[in-house]
C-alpha positions in Angstrom: 29.0 -16.7 1.4 31.8 -15.1 -0.6 34.2 -17.8 0.4 31.6 -20.4 -0.6 31.2 -18.8 -4.0 34.9 -18.6 -4.5 35.4 -22.3 -3.7 32.5 -23.2 -6.0 34.3 -21.3 -8.8 37.5 -23.1 -8.0 35.8 -26.4 -8.4 34.8 -25.4 -11.9 38.3 -24.0 -12.6 37.0 -20.5 -13.2 38.2 -18.7 -10.1 41.8 -18.3 -11.4 43.0 -16.7 -13.5 40.5 -13.9 -12.7 39.6 -13.5 -16.4 37.7 -16.7 -16.2 35.2 -15.5 -13.6 33.1 -13.9 -16.3 32.3 -17.5 -17.5 31.1 -18.9 -14.2 27.4 -18.8 -14.9 27.3 -21.0 -18.1 29.8 -23.4 -16.4 27.6 -23.8 -13.3 24.5 -24.1 -15.4 26.1 -26.8 -17.5 27.8 -28.4 -14.5 31.1 -28.5 -16.5 34.6 -27.3 -15.6 36.1 -24.5 -17.7 38.4 -26.7 -19.8 35.6 -29.2 -20.6 33.1 -26.5 -21.5 35.5 -24.8 -23.9 37.1 -28.1 -25.0 40.6 -27.0 -24.3 43.7 -29.1 -24.9 45.9 -30.1 -22.0 48.5 -27.3 -22.7 45.7 -24.7 -22.7 44.1 -25.7 -19.4 45.6 -23.0 -17.3 45.5 -20.0 -19.8 43.5 -16.8 -19.4 40.0 -16.6 -20.8 40.0 -14.8 -24.2 37.2 -12.7 -25.6 37.2 -14.9 -28.7 36.5 -18.0 -26.5 32.8 -18.5 -27.2 30.4 -21.4 -27.0 26.7 -21.5 -27.0 24.9 -22.9 -24.0 23.7 -26.3 -25.3 21.8 -27.6 -22.3 21.0 -26.6 -18.7 21.7 -29.2 -16.1 19.0 -29.3 -13.4 21.4 -29.4 -10.5 23.5 -26.6 -12.2 20.3 -24.5 -12.3 19.7 -25.1 -8.6 23.3 -24.1 -7.9 23.0 -20.8 -9.7 19.6 -20.1 -8.0 21.3 -20.6 -4.6 24.3 -18.3 -5.5 21.9 -15.6 -6.7 20.4 -15.6 -3.2 23.7 -14.7 -1.6 23.9 -11.3 0.0 26.3 -10.2 -2.7 25.7 -12.3 -5.9 27.7 -9.9 -8.0 30.1 -12.5 -9.6 27.4 -14.8 -10.9 25.1 -11.9 -11.8 27.8 -10.3 -13.9 28.5 -13.6 -15.6 24.8 -14.1 -16.4 24.6 -10.6 -17.8 27.6 -11.4 -20.1 25.8 -14.4 -21.6 24.5 -14.0 -25.1 20.8 -13.3 -25.9 20.5 -16.7 -27.5 21.9 -18.4 -24.3 19.5 -16.5 -22.1 16.6 -17.6 -24.3 17.9 -21.2 -23.9 18.0 -20.7 -20.2 14.5 -19.2 -20.0 12.9 -22.0 -22.1 14.5 -24.7 -20.0 12.4 -26.4 -17.3 15.1 -25.9 -14.6 16.7 -22.8 -16.1 13.5 -20.8 -16.1 13.6 -20.7 -12.3 16.9 -18.8 -12.4 14.7 -15.9 -13.7 12.3 -16.4 -10.8 15.0 -15.9 -8.2 16.6 -13.0 -10.1 13.3 -11.1 -10.5 12.3 -11.6 -6.8 15.7 -11.0 -5.2 15.7 -7.6 -3.4 19.5 -7.8 -3.1 19.9 -7.3 -6.9 19.5 -3.6 -7.9 16.6 -2.9 -10.2 18.9 -1.3 -12.7 20.8 -4.5 -13.1 17.6 -6.5 -13.4 16.3 -4.3 -16.1 19.6 -4.5 -18.0 19.6 -8.3 -17.7 15.9 -8.8 -18.7 16.3 -6.2 -21.5 18.5 -8.7 -23.3 15.4 -10.8 -24.0 13.9 -8.0 -26.1 13.5 -9.2 -29.7 12.8 -12.8 -28.4 9.4 -12.3 -26.8 7.6 -14.3 -29.4 10.0 -17.2 -29.0 9.4 -17.1 -25.2 5.7 -16.8 -25.6 5.6 -20.0 -27.6 7.6 -22.0 -25.1 6.0 -23.8 -22.1 8.7 -22.5 -19.7 9.6 -19.3 -21.6 6.0 -18.1 -21.5 6.1 -18.4 -17.8 9.2 -16.3 -17.6 7.6 -13.7 -19.9 4.6 -13.7 -17.6 6.8 -13.1 -14.6 8.6 -10.2 -16.4 5.2 -8.7 -17.3 3.9 -8.8 -13.7 6.8 -6.7 -12.5 7.0 -4.4 -15.6 6.3 -0.7 -15.8 3.6 0.6 -18.2 6.3 1.6 -20.7 7.9 -1.9 -20.6 4.5 -3.6 -21.0 3.9 -1.4 -24.1 7.2 -2.4 -25.5 6.5 -6.1 -25.0 3.0 -5.8 -26.4 4.3 -3.9 -29.4 6.7 -6.7 -30.2 4.0 -9.4 -29.8 1.1 -7.8 -31.7 2.5 -8.4 -35.3 2.6 -12.2 -34.4 -0.8 -12.2 -32.6 -2.4 -14.7 -35.0 0.6 -17.1 -34.7 0.4 -16.7 -30.9 -3.3 -17.5 -30.8 -2.7 -20.8 -32.6 0.1 -21.8 -30.3 -0.5 -24.0 -27.3 1.2 -21.6 -24.9 1.1 -18.4 -26.9 -2.7 -18.1 -26.7 -2.4 -17.7 -22.9 -0.1 -14.7 -23.4 -2.5 -13.1 -25.9 -5.2 -13.4 -23.4 -3.2 -12.4 -20.3 -1.6 -9.4 -22.0 -4.9 -8.4 -23.6 -3.2 -7.9 -27.0 -6.6 -7.4 -28.8 -7.4 -4.4 -26.5 -3.9 -3.1 -27.0 -4.6 -2.8 -30.7 -8.2 -1.7 -30.7 -8.7 0.1 -27.4 -5.3 1.4 -26.6 -6.4 4.1 -24.1 -8.4 1.7 -22.1 -5.6 -0.8 -22.2 -3.1 1.8 -20.9 -5.4 2.9 -18.1 -6.0 -0.7 -17.0 -2.3 -1.6 -17.1 -1.4 1.6 -15.2 -4.0 0.9 -12.5 -2.9 -2.7 -12.2 0.7 -1.7 -11.7 -0.3 0.9 -9.1 -2.3 -1.7 -7.2 0.5 -4.2 -7.2 3.0 -1.5 -5.9 0.6 -0.6 -3.1 0.3 -4.3 -2.2 4.1 -4.7 -2.1 4.5 -1.6 0.0 2.0 -3.0 2.5 3.9 -6.3 2.7 7.2 -4.5 3.2 5.7 -2.5 6.1 
């Protein structure tokens, strides 16, 4: 698998020099080689990646998304995971709101080979963008997936960010489902009941997962 990942990176010209490996995720997702993605001139094609080399993810290629999903399921997906974690918040929102890109989050959230600490750090970069996700067809599904696996504290953080925009969310085609599923009205008016219900729900899901693992 490591060999397969290395040769995949070579095909996108981001295996060597090693400084380019941090860029592999957006290259794979765009299905573009390094020099094309960064619009390099011929004389710069072989140079090291520089911290000042930045470019926003413009569009997610469906096949590129499938490639990243596959690489994330390797026994050791460290290289592509570190690259994903290095992507900007705006790029991750673009990924989450894309029809194909949103499934990258499905794989990452469900993959037991990825440490929970890294998952939390990666998903934490979406904080501040929950309203934008909630109002997106595919972003709202990602937000719902995050919610299902979140601790009580994390759910409180998400709800706290969404509540000031509750009326806007209620009027939105996709946002109103988030308002209902996250019980935002109860979060504001019956906080203790909301906390108890969410805590019980998290406990029940954990028990169910423990049973499945046994």
